[in-house]
N, C-alpha and C positions, 0 to 999 in steps of 0.2 A: 472627502470620502465618496465612493462611487454611489450612484443612485440606487443600485440594488441593495446596498447596506441600509439606506434610508428606508427602503421597502421592508427590509427585515425588522427594523426598529418599529415600524407600524404594526407588523404582525405581533411582535413581542408586547407592544402596548395593549393590543386587544387581549392577548393571552394572559396579561397581568390581572385581568378581571376574574380569571379562573384560578382557584387554588390548585397548586401543583407542587409536589415534593421534589427536591433536587435529587439528581442521580448520584451514584457512587463516583468517587474520584478515580481517575485512571491509575493503572498500576505503575510502579516505578519503571523508569526507562533504563538505558544502559549507558556506558561511558561515551563521552563526547568523541566525535570523529576528528577533532583537532582542526576545525575549519580555519582557513586563512582568508581574511577579507579579500574580496575581488574588487576590481574597479567597477564603478557604477555602470559603465558602458562596456559590454562584452566585445572582445575582438572578433570580427566576423570571419577571419581566416583561420580555419582549424589547423592544428598541427598533428603529426602522427608519431606514435611510438615506434621504436625499431621493430621491424618484422611485420608491420601492418601494410595492407594494401589500401590505397585510396583510389577507388574507381566507382563509376556508377553501377548500381546493381541492376542486372537485366530483369525487367518485369514486363507484364502485359501493358497494353495501352493505359495511359493515365486515367484514373477514375474521376469522372466529373462530379464536382461537389460544389454546393452553394456555400460560400464563405460568410459566416457571420461578420457583421461590421467590426473591423479591427479597432481596438482601443489602444492608443499609445500608452506606453508604460510611464507612469507618473515619475517625476523627479524623486531621487532618493530623499527620504524623510529623515529628519533629525530625531533619533530615538530618545527625545527628552521626555521625562515623566509628564503625563497628561492628566487632566482631571478624571476622577472615577466616572464610570458610566452611570447615567441617571436611572436606568431601568433595572429591575432585578434580572439576574442571569442564572440559567441552570448550571448546576455543577456538571462538569464534563464527564461523560461516560466513555467506555473503552473504544468502541469500534462501530463504524457504519459501513456497510457493503452495498454497492450500487450495481444494479444491472439495468438493462433497457426495459425490463418488465416489472421489476420489483425492487424494494429496498429492504435490507435486513439490518437491524440495529439493536443495540443493547440499551436498556434503561433499568437502573436499580437491580442489576443482576438477572434480568429477564430478557431473553432473546425474542424479538418480534420479527415477523415478515409482513410487509404491506405491499400489495399490488399497486402499480402505477396505472393511471394517474390518480385515482380517487378511492382505492380500496381501503378497507378497515384493517387496523393492526390485528394480526393473528399471533397468539402466544405460541412459541415453539418450545422453549425450555426456561424454567425458573430455577434459581439457586435454592436448594433446601435450607430451611432455617438452621442457623448455627454452623453453616458450611462456608468455605471460601471457594469461589468459582471463577474460572477464566474461560471465556469463549473468544476465539480468534481464528484467523486464516479462513475467512469466509470465501468460498469459491462456488460460483453458480455452474450448474451443468451446461453443456453446450446448447441445449434447447431452453435453458432458463427455468425448467420446471422443478429442479431440486437444488438445495443448498448443502454443500459439503462444509463441515466446520470442525475445528478442534474444540474439545470441551474438557476442562480440567476441574475436578471437584476434590476438595480436601475437607475431611471431617474427623471426628474423634475415632472413626473406624479405619482411617487411612486415606490414601490419595489414589485417584484414578485419572489417567490421561487417556482420553478416548477420542476416536474419530467417529462422527455421526453424520447422517444425512436426514434432511427435513424436506418435505414437500411444501408447497405454498399454502396448504391448508393446515399446516402445523404438525402433521404426523412425522414422528422421528424414528429412525432405525439406527441401531448400533452397527458400525462397520467393524471396529475393533476397540478393545479396552487396553491395548498395549501399543501405543504409538509414541514417536519422538515428540517432545514438547516444544520444539522450535522449528518444525518442518511441517508444511501443509501436506494434505493429500493431493492427489491429481486425478482428474477425469481423463478417461481415454478419449481420443478424438471423436468417436461416435457416441460417447456418453454411456456406453454399455459396460464399463468396468471402472474400477477405482484402484489406484496404486498408492501405497504408503510404506513407511519404513518404521522399524522398531529396533531399539538398541538391545544388545545382548551383553552377557557377562563374560564373553569369550574374548580374550586378548591375545595378540601375537607379539612375541618378542622381536625387537629389531635386530638387524645384523649390519655388517659393514656396507652391504650393497642394497638392503631393503629396510625401509622404516617399519617399526612396529605400530600397532594400533588396535582399535576396538572393532569387532565384527558388527556390522549393521545389516540386519535382514531386510529383504525387500519382499513385499506381499502384494497380491492383487485380489480383488473381489469382483465377481461378475454382477451386473445389474440388468435384470430382465426388462422386457418392454413395458411392464406395469410399474417399473421403478423399484422392484423388490431386490434388495442386496443379498447376495449369496455369501457363503462362508469363505473367509480368506484362504488363499492358496499360496504356498511358498514359491518365491520367484528368484531365489538365489541370495547372494550377500556381497558386500563390498567392505573394504577396510578403511575405517576412519583414522587418520593420522592427526593427533592433537585434538584438544577439546577445551572448553572453558568459555565463560561469558563475563563481560564486564559489568560495572554498575556505578551509579552515581554521576553527579555533575551534569544533569540534564535539566534544561529549562522546561517550563510547563507546555509551551507551544511545541517544543521538540518531542516531548513525550506523546502529546496528542497527535502530532504529525506521524510519528513512528507507528502509533496504533492505527492510524487512518489509512495508510497506503503503501507501506514498504519504502523504507528510506535507503539511503546509500550506506548505511551502517547499522549494526545492532542485530539482536536476535529476533526481531520481528520482521526482518526483511527476507525471511525464508522463501525459497523458490523450489517448487517441484512441478515440472511440466512433462506431459506425456506427448511425444511427437508422433507424427504419422509414420515415421520409420521405426516405431516401437523402441525408441531411445529415450530414457528418462534424463531430464536435465534438472540439476538440483544444487542447492547450496550445501557445502560439505558439513559445516557446523555453524554454531551461533556466533563465531568470531569473524564471519565474513571473509573467508579466504579463497573465494572464487567459486566457479561453477563446475561441478563434476558431471560426468556422463555415464549412463548405465544402459547396456543393451539387454532388454527384457527377453528377447528371443534366445540369445546366447547365454543369458544369466551371468554376465561378467561386466566388470568396470572397464571403461574405455579411456584412452589417453585424454588428458585435459586439453582445453583450448589453448591457443598460442599465447594468450596473455590473460591477466586477471579480469574478470567480468562481474558485474552486479546487475540487479534489477532486470533479469532476463524475462522476455515474453515471447510467445509464439504468434505467428500470423494466423489468419483464420483457417488456412489449409493445414496448419501444423507442420509444414515442411520447411520453414525458415524461421530463425529466431532473430530477435533484436535485443540489444543489451547496451549497457553503459560501461566504459572502461574504467579501471582503477578500483582500489579497495574502498575509497571514501571520497567525499566532496572536498578536494583540495586543489590547489593550482599547480600541482606537479605536472610536468610535461607528459602528455599521453593520457591524462585523466579526463573524465567527463566528455568523452567522445561517443557519438552514436555509432554503433557497429552492428554488423549482421553476419550471418553464416548459416550453414545447414547443420542439423543435429548429428549427421553421420561423418562430419569432417571437423578438423581442428582449426582450419584457416579462419581468419578474422578480416572482414572488409569494412573500412570506414565509410560512413555516409556523411559527407561534410555538412555542418550546420552553422548557423549564424551566431549561435550562443552556446556556452557550456551546457551540457545536458545533466539534469538531476535524475529524472524518472522518464521512462518511455512507456507508451501504451499503444495498442493496436485498436483501431475502430472496428467493432464487430459487424457493422453494416457496410461501411465504405471501404474498409481495408487500409485506410490512411493511417499514418503514424502521427501520434501526438507526443510532444515532449515538454517537460517543465524545466524552467530555468530559475535558479535562486542565487541572488547576489547578496552575500553577507554585508550588512550595514553597520553592525557593531554588537557589543555585548555589555550587559550590566550584571551586578550581583548584589545581594543583600546577605552578607556573610553570617550575621547573627541569626538569621532564619534558615541558613543553608539553601538559599534560593538563587537560581541562575536564570538569566534572561538573554534571549538572542533575537536579533531583528534582521529581517531579510526583505529584499525586493523580489517579487516573483512575477513570472510570465508564463503563459501557455502558448505553445507554437504547434502548427500543423504542417505536414509535408507529405508528399507521396513516397512510397517505398523506394523509388529510384532517386530520391533527393530533390525532385522538382516541386514547384508550387509552394515553397516554404513561406509561411506568413504567421505573424503573431496574432492570436485570437483575443487574448485578454491579458491585462496586467494591471496591478495595483500595488503601490508601495505599502499599503496598509496590510497586505496579505502575507502571512508567514510562509505559506506553501499551498500548492495544489496537488491533489492526488486522486486516484481512482477515476481516471478519465474514461468515459465510455460514450456510446451513442444510442439514441432511440431509433425506432424503425424509420422515422421520417428524417433522420439526419441531424436532429438536435444533439448538442453536446451536453452530457451530464458530468459533473465533477464535484469533488469535495474541496471546499475552501477552508483553510485553517487560519485563524486570526493571529496577528502579532500580539504581543503581550505588554505593550507600553502601559496600559491601564493597570495591569497587575503589578508592574514594577513600582508605579506611583503609590499604589495602595500598600505594598509591602514595606515601604519606608515609613508608614504611619504606625507607630508603636501601639496605638490604642486599638488597632484591629487585630483580633486573634485569627487563628487558622480558619475557623468556621466562617468568620466575616470575609476572609480573603476569597472564599468560594464564589462570591458575587462578582469577582473581577477576573476569574479564570478565562483564558482564551477559549473562544467558541469555534464550533464547526458549522458549516452550512453545506447543504447539497444545492448546487446552482445549475440551472439549465440555460445554455446559450442557444437561442433559437437559430435554426439553420437559415431562416429567411432574414435574419438580422433583427434589430430591435434590442430592447433592454433585457438584460439577464433576469431570470425569474428564480426566486428562492423556493425550492421544492420542500426542503426540510431544514429547520434550524435547530440543531442539537437533537439528541435522541428523545423521542417520545412526544414531541409537539405534533398533534394530529392534523392540523390544518394545512392543506396544500395552498400554495400561492395561486391566485386567480388572475 
């Protein structure tokens, strides 16, 4: 196990001296993407789907970056049941959002913001007693001063699906109480407006030449220099064809990973981005059927991209996007390629990589690209408990937007996945690490342990910092609510 995991255990040993209540369990996930095991060693030569272009992307001169010491990926581990962990572990909560300036996280139904590196947690929103609450799709404003998030509350009086904004002091503003429950809001490039969507009860019948569907309204709300959000203004509509969400068959690590960072499948991978060309890029619905385009100026939907895309992100200038090809993480030809293009065109250009791509991120300081790789190692199940388990070998890579300078930064066969990769002002890399679940599988086979006892073996998350100057990774936050920063 990596040395930073040992460091984490030392932190947990100290925290064990302090009484702390476990957090709420994560909400159920969605149907499995039907992963097919990949070879332990990825093929370095990428392949292209029909209609793609494979060329170098014109960019400015390469950005100079100090590369943290690369750590070779450990050999694939045998996902054999292992002894339970010796220390108590917190129950997993839903979501952690990372920016270069602050962390937003949930603990027991309460949303906190904590400034980095050593700020105190600030309460943003708590779930009313007797209610069911969901907060997700955390998105920091371009300047990092405000957090946009989806907030769902269900009580005896009904349910409200709202979009809200919080500043780093905990002050909350309502943007709208009528938003889609599986699509995030979006900041404008300058942070002075917010876009979101709401479903209507207006349906259009299909014809022989045109499909029918549901009308989805688009809205924008201005944000002034003081951060005050104005009243939403109508910005047109588009037609959603098809709908529906899956459910069941998810492992604990997969659910946690999906909550943590946008996966290649499922209703928590929603995308809504506002480009410099005033074109919105968004996932069409919760079944992951590709990325749509909407022209805010003309208030009309635009033709789709040339092939299915997922996990789309914008560069820092908001004039170019990067995404991953395919509907899900499978070995089908043309899947899991890193591609790029511009919001105002449908063409897709491949950026060759040395490994299949799971998620892609843009460094907010350097402009470099980061991508994660996950190789399936195997699966287990405990049918009498209705539990499923998945094991992966993961790696984090970095390269320049033109495809140069590719290098692996971190990899550990004990890690289920990496997500939410970002940078600090000095070039350190921050990311969320999700554990594998071999310990949970071992515990689930013990009939003497009930569901409450199994909480002690749930896979955990950590926010890890990779120093730009090299050296050992640092654990910044281990699960929601643990207040001590690594020193």
